[in-house]
C-alpha positions in Angstrom: -26.1 10.3 -11.1 -23.0 9.6 -8.7 -20.3 9.7 -10.4 -18.1 6.2 -10.9 -14.5 5.9 -9.2 -11.2 6.7 -11.2 -9.5 3.4 -11.2 -5.9 2.6 -12.2 -3.7 0.2 -12.6 -0.1 -0.2 -13.3 2.3 -2.0 -16.4 5.1 -4.1 -15.3 6.8 -2.0 -17.0 6.2 1.0 -14.3 2.7 2.2 -17.6 0.2 3.9 -14.7 -3.8 3.4 -17.2 -6.1 5.2 -16.9 -10.2 3.8 -16.6 -12.3 4.9 -19.2 -15.8 6.1 -19.0 -16.2 3.3 -21.1 -14.2 0.5 -19.8 -11.4 0.1 -21.2 -7.8 2.0 -20.8 -5.6 5.0 -21.6 -1.7 6.0 -20.6 -1.9 8.8 -17.9 1.0 11.0 -19.1 3.0 11.4 -16.0 3.1 14.7 -14.0 6.0 15.1 -12.0 8.8 16.8 -12.5 11.4 15.1 -12.3 14.2 18.2 -11.9 12.5 19.8 -9.3 12.4 16.6 -7.3 16.0 15.9 -8.3 17.2 19.4 -6.6 15.6 19.2 -3.3 18.4 18.5 -0.5 18.3 15.5 1.8 16.6 18.0 4.6 14.1 20.0 2.3 12.9 16.3 1.9 12.7 15.3 5.3 11.0 18.4 6.2 8.4 17.9 3.3 8.1 14.4 4.9 7.5 15.5 8.4 4.8 17.2 8.0 2.7 14.7 5.6 0.2 13.3 7.1 -0.4 10.9 5.4 3.3 9.7 5.8 3.7 9.6 9.5 8.0 9.5 10.2 9.2 6.6 11.7 9.7 7.4 15.2 10.6 5.7 18.8 6.4 5.1 19.4 6.0 4.0 16.1 8.9 1.0 16.8 7.4 0.3 20.0 5.4 -2.8 19.1 7.5 -4.0 17.1 9.6 -7.6 18.6 12.6 -8.1 16.6 12.8 -10.3 13.9 8.9 -11.3 12.4 8.1 -14.6 13.5 9.2 -17.9 10.8 6.2 -18.8 8.1 4.7 -22.1 7.1 3.4 -22.3 3.6 -0.1 -23.5 3.3 -2.6 -23.4 1.2 -5.6 -21.6 2.0 -9.0 -20.3 0.1 -10.4 -17.0 0.3 -12.8 -15.5 -1.7 -12.8 -14.0 -4.6 -13.1 -11.4 -4.0 -11.3 -10.9 -0.2 -8.5 -12.6 -2.9 -8.6 -9.8 -6.2 -8.8 -6.6 -3.6 -6.1 -8.2 -1.8 -4.3 -8.5 -5.5 -5.6 -5.7 -5.6 -3.1 -3.8 -3.4 -0.3 -5.3 -5.3 2.8 -6.7 -4.4 3.0 -8.3 -0.7 -0.5 -8.8 -0.6 0.0 -12.3 0.9 2.3 -10.1 3.4 -1.0 -8.3 4.3 -2.9 -10.7 4.2 -1.1 -12.2 7.6 -0.9 -8.1 8.8 -5.0 -8.2 9.3 -4.5 -12.1 10.6 -2.5 -11.0 13.2 -4.3 -7.8 14.2 -7.1 -9.8 14.4 -5.7 -12.8 16.7 -3.8 -10.3 19.2 -7.0 -8.5 20.0 -8.3 -11.7 20.5 -6.0 -13.0 22.7 -6.5 -8.9 24.4 -10.3 -10.0 24.7 -9.3 -12.8 26.8 
């Protein structure tokens, strides 16, 4: 039998909850050694960040495709499938910006296709 995926949620006070097998949620005990983190120098932090494959540095190549200020936005009403909206909301704050980014990516891909 496949193991259920672990699901977490965060309360407004920052408390992280882990979903249990019975469907309930329990607080996760923090394991961060903040004294060790606070003792890190800026150079150590930069070195760790540069070597993290999941978070590549924001170098010139990253910024090359960015065109200055973002275009103005317009408030609209849009109907989305509930599961689509739930997915984007589950990713946390900024879900509308992420939806916009997905739509922009689609628009650019279609323009490149002609």
